N, C-alpha and C positions, 0 to 999 in steps of 0.2 A: 825428867823425861817422859816424853808425850806418850799417849797411848799409841798413836798413830807410827811410833817409831820402831815397834814388832821386833822387840829384842827380847818375846816371849816371857816377859816380867809382866806383871799386874803390880802395882806397887802401893793399893791402899784395900784392903780385904776386913770385912766384915766380919766375928767371930761366933754370931750366930749366922744357920740356914737364911733366916729370913729376907735378911737384908747383905747377903754375902751375892756378890756383884756376879758370880757365877751358878746363881741356884738356877735359873733358866734354863743351864746348859746341862744339871746335873742333876734335877730332881725332877719326878714326873710333876707334870703341868698341873693336875686336878686334885693335887694335896692341898685341902683345906686348912688353913689354921692352927687348930686344934692338934693335926697329924704332924705337921712339919715341927710343933713343941714337941712332941713324941720323939720325933727322930733327932733333935738335937740332943735331947737327953745321951743319946750313944753313940755320939759326933766328938772324936775329942781333936784336937792341933797339937801334933807333935814336931818338938823341934826340927828349923828346915836341917835339908842334908845337904852338906857341901858336894860339890862336881868331882864325878866317879862315886859316890859315893852309892851304896843300894840299899832300895828300900825292901828289897826281898832278893836269895837267888834261886835259883831252880831245885828242885826236890826239898825245900823246906816245906815243914808242916804249912800246910794252910791254915790261918785264922781270922786274918783281916781282909778287908777289901779297903783301898785306898782310892779318893779322889785329887786329883792332883791341882794345887790352886795358883801356884805358881812356877814358873822353869818348864824344863822339857826332859823326858826321859825316854833311854833307849831301853828296848825287850830285846833281848836275846837267848839264844839258848846254843849249849856246847853239847856236839854230837859226839859217840861215843870214842871217835879219835883226838876228842879237843880240841876240833876247830869249831870257831864261833859264827853261830848264824845268827843275823840281824832280822828280827822278825818284826819289827814295827817302831815308831815314836808317837810318845804319849805325850799329850800338850793339856793346856786348865781344863777343867771340866770332866776330864775322861777319865773312867775306873780303871783302874788296875788290880790282877787280882781275880777277875767274872771266870777264867779257865780253871781255874784251882778249884772252885765249886765241884764239880763232879768227882774228882781225883782226889781231894782231902791233901793234894800237895801242889807248890806253884810249878806249873809248867816251865816256866823261865825267868830269869832273873831279870831285875829294873834298876838300874841305874840311871843315877840324877848326870843331868851334861850338863848341869849350870846349878846354880843353889838354888834348891827346890823345896817347894813347901806343899804341904798336902794334908787332906782330913781323912782321918783312921777310922774304920767301921769293925767295929768284935762283929765277925760273923755270927757267932753263937745268940749275942743278943739283936743282932737285925734278923739274924730268922725269928724268934721269939716276937716283935713289933712286928715282922710280916703278918703273924695271924690278926693280930686287930688292925692291920691296914692294907689290905690284897694288892691294892696298885701300889706298893713296892714292889712284888714277886712279879706281877705285869711288866712293869720298869725292868727289871733286870733278866726278864725272860727275853725282853728286849734288845735291851745288850747283848747276852749273849749270843741271841739270834744273829745280829749286826756282826760280831766277833767273826762268826761262822762264816758270811759273806763276803768280810774284808780278807779273809783268808785264802778262799776262793777266788779273789779276784787278783790278790798278791801272786798267786802262783799262773793265774791265766795268763795277768800281765808280764811275769816273766817269761813265759812259755810261748808265748803268742807274738809277743809285739819283737818288733826291733830295738836297738840299745837305744838310737836319737827318742824312739818314744817310748822306753820306759823313764828316761830322765825329765822328758817333756811331760808325764803320767804325774812321778813326781812334785815337779813344780807347780802344775796345774790344782794338785790334790791340796798340798801347804797350800796356796795361795786362798784357797775356799774356804778352810781349815780355820786360817789366817784372820779371814773376812768374820765368819761365823763369831771369831774372840774379839772384836768388833777391831782388829788392826789394820793397818795397810796389807791389799792382798796381792802389793803391786812392788812393792820395797820393803825387806827385811834380812836382817842379819841370821845365818845357820848357826845353831848351835851345836848341831852334829857335823863329825870330821867330812869330808871327804870320803874316805876308806869306811866310814860307817854307810853312810847312802851306798857307795858302789857293792857292799858290803849285801844290803837290804835288796839291791836291784839284782842282784845274782850276776856282777862283772867286775872284771881288776879296779882299783882303783885309775890305773892311767887311759882304760878305757871309757870309765867314768870322765876324767879330765879332757879326753880328745871330742868327747861329746858337747862337754860343756863349751868349748873352744867352736865346734860345730855352730852351737846352737846359738854364742856372739857373734859368729862371722853370717849366718843368717838374717843376723838384728830382732831376734826373740828374747835377746835380754843380754844385759851387761853385767860382767862379774868382776868384783875387787875384793881380791881374799875372799871372806865367807858373805859379803855383803854382793846380794841380787838385788838387779832390777829387771824385773818381766818389762819389757817395750812393747811388745805385742801380746797380746793373750789370747786373742782369737786366734791365730795362726797357732799361736803355742796350744792350744784347744785343738785347734785339727789335728798337726800332728799328734798329739796325745789320744785319738781316739774319741775323741768329748769323752772323756771317760776322769772325769773330776775326784773319784773318791777311791781306784782302785789300788793303790799301793797304801793308803791310810790306814796305821793301824788299828782306830776303831774309829766310830761316826759318831757323833752327836748325836743324841736320839730323846726327844722331849715326850711325857705321855706315855 
């Protein structure tokens, strides 16, 4: 499989931060060699999690941060009535668990949508390391800030945009994130189900399917099961209101 096939996989990854192909995405860009070596001492790689396995569950005690190395993760919450609300999809290079730092408990569950590997950072050790590497704290604060912005944009997109606009926002955002990872942003396979996407965008699965058909009819995209081909990205962005990041669960920040 080539990297341009956009199956959300990264086939070859090094075992240390300095040589990892994702280091430019998840590490502060101003870290020097000695600081990266220190960081490597607290980073561990746990066995991959299979599809539908959980990295952590809502309400679990917060102990660690996780950086996705390959695969895709669904983040969701269960409300008081037992209903599931999908709040985002995380991809390689993105951080999981950051919203638990202030509360001491994970605020959502993180479920692997396919076989997923990740780096594990025990937070107590990470805190100690931040005393000697202030740049790490700055990086975490930036990522936490982006989480808040993304959450605001999600609610804005759901409350103010039409059905077709929300779907267009989802695909333009996904296209942008794939390009950042070095994949094709115009042709890719979806690891998430239509039901999960519809839940995330605040609509019924049948409504999402009708919107997909309309985008196909308008010659903006082609759909073959989970395979998506964006045929007219410019007009898709116009429909989305030029919002490439509204529904993304998180955005990569360097530095």
